TIBAVO-597688 format. One line per field, with one value per residue (C-alpha): residue number from 1; x, z, y. Coordinates in nm, 3 decimals. Layout:
<recs>
pos [NUM	...] $
px [X	...] $
pz [Z	...] $
py [Y	...] $
</recs>
This chain:
<recs>
pos [1	2	3	4	5	6	7	8	9	10	11	12	13	14	15	16	17	18	19	20	21	22	23	24	25	26	27	28	29	30	31	32	33	34	35	36	37	38	39	40	41	42	43	44	45	46	47	48	49	50	51	52	53	54	55	56	57	58	59	60	61	62	63	64	65	66	67	68	69	70	71	72	73	74	75	76	77	78	79	80	81	82	83	84	85	86	87	88	89	90	91	92	93	94	95	96	97	98	99	100	101	102	103	104	105	106	107	108	109	110	111	112	113	114	115	116	117	118	119	120	121	122	123	124	125	126	127	128	129	130	131	132	133	134	135	136	137	138	139	140	141	142	143	144	145	146	147	148	149	150	151	152	153	154	155	156	157	158	159	160	161	162	163	164	165	166	167	168	169	170	171	172	173	174	175	176	177	178	179	180	181	182	183	184	185	186	187	188	189	190	191	192	193	194	195	196	197	198	199	200	201	202	203	204	205	206	207	208	209	210	211	212	213	214	215	216	217	218	219	220	221	222	223	224	225	226	227	228	229	230	231	232	233	234	235	236	237	238	239	240	241	242	243	244	245	246	247	248	249	250	251	252	253	254	255	256	257	258	259	260	261	262	263	264	265	266	267	268	269	270	271	272	273	274	275	276	277	278] $
px [0.429	0.164	0.211	0.149	0.295	0.153	0.268	0.199	-0.090	-0.026	-0.336	-0.547	-0.791	-0.581	-0.471	-0.853	-0.937	-0.607	-0.713	-1.034	-0.835	-0.603	-0.894	-1.047	-0.693	-0.604	-0.911	-0.739	-0.454	-0.129	0.176	0.278	0.241	0.521	0.534	0.694	0.962	1.013	1.348	1.314	1.111	0.715	0.730	0.917	0.731	0.418	0.580	0.601	0.245	0.148	0.386	0.239	-0.110	-0.061	0.146	-0.116	-0.373	-0.155	-0.059	0.280	0.472	0.776	0.860	1.086	1.402	1.628	1.941	2.091	2.141	2.111	2.391	2.445	2.281	1.962	1.932	2.046	1.744	1.520	1.621	1.594	1.234	1.095	1.271	1.122	0.780	0.819	0.882	1.093	1.124	1.281	1.302	1.639	1.697	1.924	1.619	1.623	1.806	1.615	1.526	1.796	2.099	2.263	2.537	2.680	2.508	2.456	2.497	2.741	2.547	2.603	2.444	2.157	2.428	2.616	2.299	2.229	2.579	2.543	2.187	2.398	2.688	2.435	2.157	2.259	1.937	1.690	1.553	1.464	1.614	1.456	1.628	1.515	1.600	1.544	1.461	1.478	1.793	1.839	1.847	2.116	2.362	2.458	2.409	2.236	2.560	2.674	2.339	2.347	2.691	2.491	2.260	2.537	2.702	2.345	2.316	2.656	2.619	2.371	1.996	1.754	1.538	1.449	1.124	1.187	1.056	0.725	0.740	0.501	0.721	0.757	1.030	1.236	1.154	1.251	1.549	1.681	1.603	1.831	2.128	2.113	2.129	2.416	2.604	2.529	2.242	2.012	1.789	1.395	1.335	0.960	0.797	0.664	0.310	0.136	-0.233	-0.316	-0.586	-0.436	-0.254	-0.146	0.020	0.174	0.344	0.487	0.623	0.726	0.935	1.092	1.190	1.306	1.013	0.880	0.522	0.525	0.429	0.126	0.019	0.120	-0.070	-0.398	-0.438	-0.359	-0.653	-0.877	-0.836	-1.044	-1.216	-1.122	-1.368	-1.206	-0.820	-0.950	-1.063	-0.803	-0.521	-0.669	-0.677	-0.314	-0.220	-0.383	-0.206	0.098	0.048	-0.077	0.252	0.466	0.304	0.339	0.654	0.772	0.800	0.808	0.512	0.383	0.423	0.137	0.194	-0.110	-0.117	-0.350	-0.637	-0.770	-1.052	-0.772	-0.538	-0.851	-0.978	-0.635	-0.633	-0.954	-0.939	-0.598	-0.713	-0.417	-0.464	-0.634	-0.566	-0.909] $
pz [-6.688	-6.467	-6.086	-5.801	-5.481	-5.106	-4.780	-4.455	-4.260	-3.943	-3.730	-3.721	-3.867	-4.131	-4.211	-4.256	-4.496	-4.710	-4.721	-4.900	-5.138	-5.203	-5.293	-5.546	-5.707	-5.712	-5.872	-6.192	-6.163	-6.100	-6.159	-5.805	-5.510	-5.389	-4.994	-4.894	-4.606	-4.250	-4.108	-3.792	-3.502	-3.517	-3.924	-3.988	-3.814	-4.010	-4.344	-4.218	-4.121	-4.436	-4.673	-4.431	-4.507	-4.879	-4.891	-4.722	-4.989	-5.211	-5.376	-5.547	-5.310	-5.401	-5.040	-5.024	-4.860	-4.747	-4.625	-4.465	-4.074	-4.109	-3.994	-4.262	-4.016	-3.966	-4.378	-4.396	-4.136	-4.324	-4.646	-4.495	-4.371	-4.734	-4.898	-4.654	-4.746	-5.112	-5.175	-5.526	-5.579	-5.420	-5.446	-5.331	-5.182	-4.983	-4.795	-4.551	-4.246	-3.978	-3.673	-3.414	-3.658	-3.642	-3.926	-3.920	-4.166	-3.840	-4.032	-4.272	-4.608	-4.805	-5.087	-5.291	-5.490	-5.166	-5.097	-5.439	-5.395	-5.041	-5.184	-5.451	-5.218	-4.988	-5.171	-5.554	-5.775	-5.497	-5.564	-5.874	-5.786	-5.865	-5.784	-5.810	-6.129	-6.181	-6.496	-6.347	-6.160	-5.765	-5.619	-5.397	-5.700	-5.817	-6.185	-6.440	-6.524	-6.146	-6.113	-6.401	-6.276	-5.913	-6.080	-6.361	-5.990	-5.904	-6.261	-6.229	-5.884	-6.006	-6.031	-6.288	-6.333	-6.241	-6.131	-6.167	-5.955	-6.038	-6.324	-6.540	-6.835	-7.089	-7.250	-6.891	-6.930	-7.253	-7.268	-6.893	-7.100	-7.407	-7.166	-6.994	-7.318	-7.457	-7.101	-7.158	-6.943	-7.097	-6.838	-6.802	-6.689	-6.557	-6.549	-6.220	-6.214	-5.940	-5.982	-5.924	-5.655	-5.391	-5.522	-5.147	-5.121	-5.439	-5.470	-5.087	-5.194	-5.554	-5.385	-5.114	-5.376	-5.686	-5.922	-6.147	-6.158	-6.527	-6.462	-6.701	-6.471	-6.141	-6.237	-6.350	-6.050	-5.826	-6.060	-5.869	-5.521	-5.309	-5.564	-5.517	-5.812	-6.072	-5.973	-5.991	-6.290	-6.477	-6.275	-6.419	-6.815	-6.734	-6.611	-6.847	-7.154	-6.991	-6.970	-7.323	-7.423	-7.274	-7.361	-7.710	-7.677	-7.549	-7.209	-7.056	-6.801	-6.541	-6.169	-6.002	-5.692	-5.562	-5.175	-5.092	-5.263	-5.545	-5.726	-5.921	-6.019	-6.130	-6.353	-6.539	-6.568	-6.730	-6.954	-7.084	-7.135	-6.935	-6.907	-6.663	-6.518	-6.389] $
py [-0.707	-0.498	-0.508	-0.299	-0.163	-0.097	0.033	-0.100	0.058	0.121	0.004	-0.286	-0.084	-0.009	-0.322	-0.436	-0.162	-0.264	-0.606	-0.498	-0.317	-0.590	-0.824	-0.594	-0.510	-0.886	-0.985	-0.847	-1.032	-0.843	-1.018	-0.927	-0.678	-0.532	-0.413	-0.138	-0.150	0.028	0.061	-0.119	-0.154	-0.164	-0.063	-0.365	-0.565	-0.428	-0.505	-0.873	-0.892	-0.762	-0.985	-1.273	-1.239	-1.174	-1.502	-1.668	-1.562	-1.750	-1.363	-1.320	-1.083	-0.896	-0.702	-0.437	-0.445	-0.133	-0.239	0.081	0.103	-0.289	-0.567	-0.896	-1.124	-0.886	-0.901	-1.243	-1.395	-1.152	-1.347	-1.682	-1.573	-1.464	-1.761	-2.046	-1.823	-1.921	-1.562	-1.540	-1.162	-0.886	-0.517	-0.385	-0.077	0.153	0.286	0.598	0.639	0.524	0.787	0.828	0.666	1.060	1.075	0.733	0.463	0.256	-0.097	-0.319	-0.150	0.171	0.143	-0.065	-0.185	-0.387	-0.550	-0.675	-0.804	-0.945	-1.096	-1.304	-1.442	-1.585	-1.688	-1.721	-1.702	-1.762	-1.410	-1.203	-0.892	-0.551	-0.202	0.166	0.324	0.753	0.870	1.253	1.134	1.085	1.412	1.311	1.186	1.523	1.465	1.238	1.104	1.010	0.875	0.612	0.507	0.425	0.230	0.041	-0.051	-0.179	-0.411	-0.525	-0.668	-0.887	-0.697	-0.850	-0.579	-0.201	-0.011	0.339	0.654	0.772	1.067	1.233	1.310	1.025	1.168	1.165	0.768	0.727	0.952	0.732	0.403	0.502	0.622	0.283	0.110	0.304	0.207	-0.135	-0.190	-0.369	-0.538	-0.425	-0.115	-0.060	0.276	0.355	0.524	0.730	0.821	1.168	1.170	1.460	1.758	1.858	1.525	1.467	1.804	1.736	1.367	1.506	1.795	1.576	1.309	1.493	1.373	1.664	1.755	1.924	2.296	2.271	1.986	2.150	2.520	2.308	2.107	2.475	2.573	2.335	2.443	2.191	2.049	1.678	1.554	1.807	1.721	1.336	1.365	1.579	1.350	1.088	1.174	1.274	0.962	0.744	0.919	0.886	0.498	0.477	0.685	0.436	0.111	0.231	0.335	-0.002	-0.013	-0.360	-0.285	-0.060	-0.088	0.112	0.295	0.238	0.437	0.166	0.306	0.027	0.237	0.508	0.199	-0.047	0.231	0.292	-0.095	-0.106	0.177	0.042	-0.265	-0.422	-0.816	-0.982	-1.320	-1.439] $
</recs>
């Protein structure tokens, strides 16, 4: 199963550009496009706008749904909207605290497993629910063992599958899957892959979310300075080899974090020989 993620643009110009990128990626036939979710206000409306357009094109769509700061009534309304649009897949997340919420969680949900439980109790099997997994463990969990316990709670609440945070160390993924199997967790765990196109941006993301850039990769990328072409060429080779290793090792698919750019993903798709449906 090969799928892609995009994020809602902030402007109408950005939306026009995104539609062009989506059309290019859709030509190779990913199983679905996931759409990230902003908590409340205009950011949430942009998620709906993007999902609405994708569904209007007949494209299978998996909206992200973050629960922190939301009430049960709000989440129920969103789920009813998606169900009525014919959406059958969700990515259920805790999410980050909306700005202005202060120290409290400000809603009816604290953790993603509570959201999964709620979707199941209210909508049965109407949605295929995917949750987040962390091969290098979530930075707020404190330890790999505690992170695995948290992940198992989401699975036991009714998750159907999982997508990992991006990583560049295949052993981290395979080790995590092995730990899951030993813990009795047998749902498909799809590796999330981030193409490397901008080192400064990638380093900032990675430092914030706890994803490790292997030292040899970081040093090599740093050595290129502002040479964008060299960064992208080297980054492509790193990610291409990583994807090959994952596929050969039995990963059930790949979920590409596109950053709304079609070119890096399409190049990987072609060189990996991934299936196309068109």
